[in-house]
C-alpha positions in Angstrom: -51.5 -13.6 52.7 -54.1 -11.2 51.1 -53.4 -9.9 47.6 -54.0 -6.4 47.1 -54.2 -4.2 43.6 -51.0 -4.0 41.5 -48.2 -1.5 43.3 -48.8 2.4 41.9 -45.6 4.2 40.5 -43.4 6.4 43.1 -44.2 9.7 42.8 -43.6 12.1 45.7 -46.8 14.6 46.7 -45.4 17.8 44.5 -47.5 17.1 41.4 -50.3 16.7 43.1 -49.6 20.0 45.8 -49.0 22.0 42.4 -52.5 21.1 41.5 -54.0 22.0 44.2 -52.3 25.6 44.7 -53.8 26.1 41.1 -57.1 25.6 41.9 -56.6 27.6 45.3 -57.7 24.6 47.4 -54.5 24.8 49.7 -54.3 27.0 52.7 -50.7 27.4 54.2 -51.1 25.9 58.3 -49.0 26.7 61.3 -49.3 26.0 64.7 -49.0 29.1 66.1 -51.4 29.6 68.8 -51.6 25.6 70.1 -55.1 25.6 70.2 -57.6 23.2 69.9 -60.3 22.9 66.6 -63.1 24.0 68.5 -65.1 21.2 66.3 -62.7 18.4 66.8 -65.1 16.3 69.1 -67.4 15.6 66.3 -67.1 12.0 65.6 -67.1 12.9 61.7 -63.8 11.0 60.7 -60.5 12.5 59.5 -60.1 15.3 57.0 -58.8 13.9 53.8 -59.9 10.1 54.0 -62.2 8.1 56.1 -61.8 5.4 57.9 -63.5 3.4 55.7 -62.1 4.0 52.4 -60.6 1.7 50.3 -58.0 4.4 49.1 -56.9 5.6 45.6 -56.2 3.7 42.7 -52.6 3.1 41.7 -51.9 6.4 39.8 -54.9 8.4 41.4 -54.2 11.4 42.6 -55.3 11.7 46.3 -58.8 13.1 47.9 -58.2 16.8 48.6 -59.0 17.2 52.1 -62.6 19.3 52.4 -60.7 21.8 54.6 -56.6 22.3 55.2 -55.7 20.0 57.9 -54.2 20.2 61.2 -50.7 20.7 60.9 -49.7 18.0 63.6 -51.1 15.4 61.1 -50.7 12.6 58.8 -52.9 14.4 55.9 -50.6 17.9 56.7 -47.8 15.6 55.9 -49.0 13.9 52.6 -49.6 17.5 51.7 -45.5 18.2 51.8 -43.2 17.5 49.5 -39.9 15.7 50.2 -36.6 15.5 48.5 -33.8 14.2 51.1 -30.5 15.0 49.7 -26.7 15.6 50.6 -26.3 12.2 51.5 -22.8 12.6 53.2 -20.3 9.7 54.6 -18.6 10.5 57.3 -16.1 8.6 59.7 -15.6 5.1 59.1 -17.1 2.7 61.6 -17.5 -1.1 62.9 -16.3 -2.5 59.1 -16.1 -5.9 58.6 -14.9 -8.4 55.7 -19.0 -8.4 54.7 -19.4 -4.3 54.2 -18.1 -1.5 55.1 -19.7 0.8 57.6 -19.7 4.7 57.7 -21.6 7.5 59.6 -23.7 9.6 57.3 -25.7 12.3 57.6 -28.6 14.2 55.0 -31.0 16.7 55.0 -34.6 16.0 55.9 -36.0 19.4 55.3 -33.7 21.9 56.8 -33.0 19.4 59.4 -29.9 17.6 59.3 -29.8 13.8 60.3 -27.1 11.4 61.2 -27.4 8.0 60.7 -25.2 4.7 60.5 -24.9 3.0 56.9 -23.1 -0.4 55.7 -22.6 -0.6 52.3 -22.1 -4.4 51.2 -18.5 -5.6 49.8 -18.6 -5.5 46.2 -19.3 -4.1 42.7 -23.2 -3.5 43.6 -25.2 -1.8 42.9 -27.5 -3.5 45.9 -31.1 -3.4 47.1 -31.4 -0.8 50.4 -33.2 -0.8 53.2 -34.1 2.2 55.4 -34.2 0.8 59.1 -36.2 3.0 61.9 -35.2 1.8 65.5 -37.4 1.9 68.5 -37.8 3.7 71.4 -34.7 4.8 73.2 -34.0 8.3 75.4 -32.2 10.8 72.9 -30.7 12.0 76.2 -28.7 8.4 76.0 -28.9 7.3 72.4 -26.0 6.5 70.5 -25.1 6.7 66.6 -27.1 3.8 64.9 -28.5 2.2 67.9 -31.5 0.2 68.3 -31.4 -2.2 65.5 -27.8 -3.3 65.3 -28.0 -7.0 64.7 -30.4 -6.6 62.2 -28.1 -4.1 60.2 -25.0 -6.6 60.3 -27.3 -9.3 59.5 -28.9 -7.4 56.4 -25.9 -5.9 55.0 -24.3 -9.3 54.9 -27.6 -10.7 53.0 -26.3 -8.0 50.5 -28.2 -5.1 51.5 -27.6 -1.7 51.8 -28.7 -0.6 55.4 -29.2 3.0 56.2 -30.0 3.4 60.0 -32.1 6.9 60.5 -31.0 7.7 64.4 -33.9 10.5 64.0 -33.9 14.3 64.3 -32.9 15.2 67.9 -30.7 11.8 68.0 -27.1 11.4 68.1 -25.8 13.9 65.8 -28.8 15.2 64.2 -30.1 18.6 64.7 -32.2 19.3 68.0 -36.0 18.6 67.9 -37.3 20.1 71.3 -40.5 19.7 70.0 -40.8 16.3 69.1 -42.4 15.2 71.7 -45.7 17.6 71.6 -45.6 17.0 67.3 -46.2 13.4 68.4 -43.1 12.2 66.8 -44.4 12.7 63.4 -41.0 14.3 62.2 -39.1 11.0 62.5 -41.8 10.0 59.9 -40.4 12.5 57.6 -36.4 11.6 58.6 -37.7 8.0 57.0 -39.0 9.4 53.7 -36.6 11.6 53.2 -33.7 8.9 54.0 -35.6 7.0 51.1 -34.9 10.0 48.4 -31.7 10.6 50.1 -30.2 7.6 48.9 -32.0 7.7 45.6 -30.0 10.6 44.6 -26.6 9.1 46.2 -24.2 8.1 43.9 -23.5 5.0 45.9 -24.0 1.6 45.0 -27.3 1.4 45.8 -30.1 0.0 43.2 -33.1 2.6 43.1 -36.0 0.2 41.9 -34.9 -1.7 45.1 -35.7 -0.3 48.5 -37.4 -1.2 51.4 -38.2 -0.2 54.9 -37.7 -2.7 57.9 -38.5 -1.0 61.3 -39.0 -2.0 65.4 -41.2 -1.1 68.0 -41.9 2.5 67.8 -39.8 2.5 64.3 -43.0 -0.1 63.0 -45.3 2.8 63.7 -42.6 4.9 61.9 -42.8 2.5 59.0 -46.7 2.0 59.2 -47.0 6.0 58.9 -44.4 6.3 56.2 -46.5 4.0 53.8 -49.6 6.3 54.1 -48.3 9.2 53.9 -46.4 8.4 50.6 -47.9 5.3 49.1 -45.2 3.6 45.8 -42.2 5.4 48.0 -40.6 1.8 48.4 -41.0 -1.6 47.6 -41.8 -3.4 50.9 -41.8 -3.2 54.8 -41.2 -5.5 57.7 -42.0 -4.9 60.9 -40.8 -6.8 64.4 -43.0 -6.0 67.4 -44.6 -2.7 66.0 -46.5 -0.5 68.1 -50.3 0.3 67.5 -51.4 1.5 64.3 -53.8 3.9 66.4 -52.2 6.2 68.0 -54.3 6.2 70.6 -53.3 3.0 72.3 -49.4 3.6 72.4 -50.2 7.3 74.0 -52.5 5.6 76.7 -50.3 2.8 77.2 -46.8 5.0 77.7 -47.3 8.4 77.4 -50.2 9.1 79.5 -49.0 6.5 82.7 -45.1 7.6 82.2 -44.5 10.6 81.4 -47.6 12.8 82.8 -45.6 16.0 82.0 -45.5 15.3 78.4 -49.2 14.0 78.3 -50.2 17.3 80.1 -48.7 19.7 76.9 -50.2 17.3 74.5 -53.7 16.8 76.0 -53.5 21.1 76.7 -52.7 21.3 72.7 -55.3 18.7 71.1 -57.8 17.5 73.8 -58.4 13.9 75.3 -58.6 11.3 72.5 -62.5 10.8 73.5 -63.9 14.4 73.0 -61.4 15.1 69.8 -61.8 12.1 67.9 -60.7 13.9 64.9 -57.8 14.7 65.5 -56.5 11.8 66.9 -57.9 9.8 63.9 -55.7 11.9 61.7 -52.8 10.5 63.7 -53.2 7.3 63.4 -51.8 5.3 60.5 -54.8 2.7 60.4 -57.5 6.1 59.5 -55.2 5.8 56.3 -54.5 1.8 55.7 -56.3 2.1 52.3 -53.6 4.5 50.7 -50.9 1.3 51.2 -49.7 -0.3 48.1 -46.4 -2.2 49.4 -46.3 -5.6 50.7 -45.4 -5.9 54.7 -44.4 -8.4 56.7 -45.1 -8.4 60.9 -43.4 -10.2 63.2 -44.9 -10.3 66.7 -43.9 -12.6 69.7 -46.9 -13.9 72.2 -45.4 -12.5 75.0 -44.3 -9.5 74.3 -45.4 -6.8 77.2 -44.4 -3.8 76.2 -46.5 -3.8 72.5 -49.1 -6.6 73.0 -50.1 -9.0 70.2 -53.3 -8.3 69.9 -52.2 -4.4 68.5 -50.5 -6.5 65.6 -53.3 -8.6 65.1 -55.7 -5.3 64.6 -53.6 -4.0 62.3 -53.5 -7.2 60.0 -57.8 -7.1 60.1 -57.6 -3.6 59.2 -55.5 -4.0 56.3 -57.3 -7.0 55.4 -60.1 -5.6 55.3 -59.1 -3.0 52.7 -57.5 -5.5 50.6 -54.0 -4.8 51.2 -50.8 -7.5 50.7 -49.6 -8.1 54.3 -47.5 -11.6 56.3 -48.5 -12.1 59.9 -45.8 -14.3 61.5 -46.5 -14.9 65.1 -43.9 -16.1 67.5 -45.4 -18.2 70.5 -43.4 -17.8 73.4 -41.3 -15.2 71.9 -40.6 -11.3 73.9 -40.7 -8.0 72.6 -36.7 -7.9 72.0 -36.7 -11.6 70.3 -33.9 -14.4 71.5 -34.6 -17.7 70.4 -36.6 -17.1 67.4 -34.9 -13.8 66.2 -33.0 -15.5 63.3 -35.8 -17.4 62.5 -37.8 -14.1 61.7 -34.7 -12.6 59.8 -34.5 -15.8 57.6 -38.1 -14.7 56.7 -37.4 -11.2 56.2 -34.6 -12.1 53.7 -37.0 -14.0 51.8 -39.9 -12.0 51.6 -37.3 -9.1 50.8 -35.7 -11.0 47.8 -39.2 -12.0 46.7 -40.6 -8.2 46.7 -37.3 -6.6 45.8 -36.8 -8.2 42.8 
């Protein structure tokens, strides 16, 4: 484990955005033409942060981009304001003696997003975790699907768990262009879920909130940590995708989803010739912004998300002096089997230490 500078305060981008507007430096962006940037082929790095940047000091204002970011990019998400609200409990689900379960909904911008919440039995307030699941075809996805055993384990350990369905899933509002936007909207949904929990009048300890993600959800967590540093206190990911979005595109989208890949490439260009765009949708580019301690679990026999992806992620975080704990599980596959309990025990010990 390497030690990073002290964690910054929790802030959203609202204050910075106001100052930029006052300076007349921010131009509104809208993706209306679908055309590619004419100079994206230049290998001149991201629009708002260099890949070798050490990131802002805690409490420092983010770097103002030299030009408005592409609307489909992490820098564009960095310029947004977030105010997750209207967290509403719905029908009771599979409650136990250890916790009460409810379907929930909240607002992520103008979109309604559904989820599943477990609230431990007792008075509280309890620390809380927002969970980001891996890829499941939205056409077949059910409310709360994807991390059910983690939800149960963590609720029994005393955590409020809010499992986010994402836009376009379960009871959430439709998101027909989610794929063309490289699913970056899922990152907004997770950020707004944290803020919705803070605004909720339920038994949540506002000062002890973390993120947990699996597979694709691990990538969503990486994005959230770079877009909103200081939002939470800690994060844990299991068998995560690559922190370089090109790896994920080449691993799944191009070979397995040709029609979607064609639309994406027509809009944004090939990774080898439009490097700026692809860097700006990759969280690794912005690891210098991360302020939270992170734990990563990965098995050596994972044939979905290769272990070397996490090794490169860890090296990139350590290069920026970030706090990362990396557990490798010999023989463990993508879904985790024999060593899943060990991974959860380590997770709870980590969360108890970092959410104290």
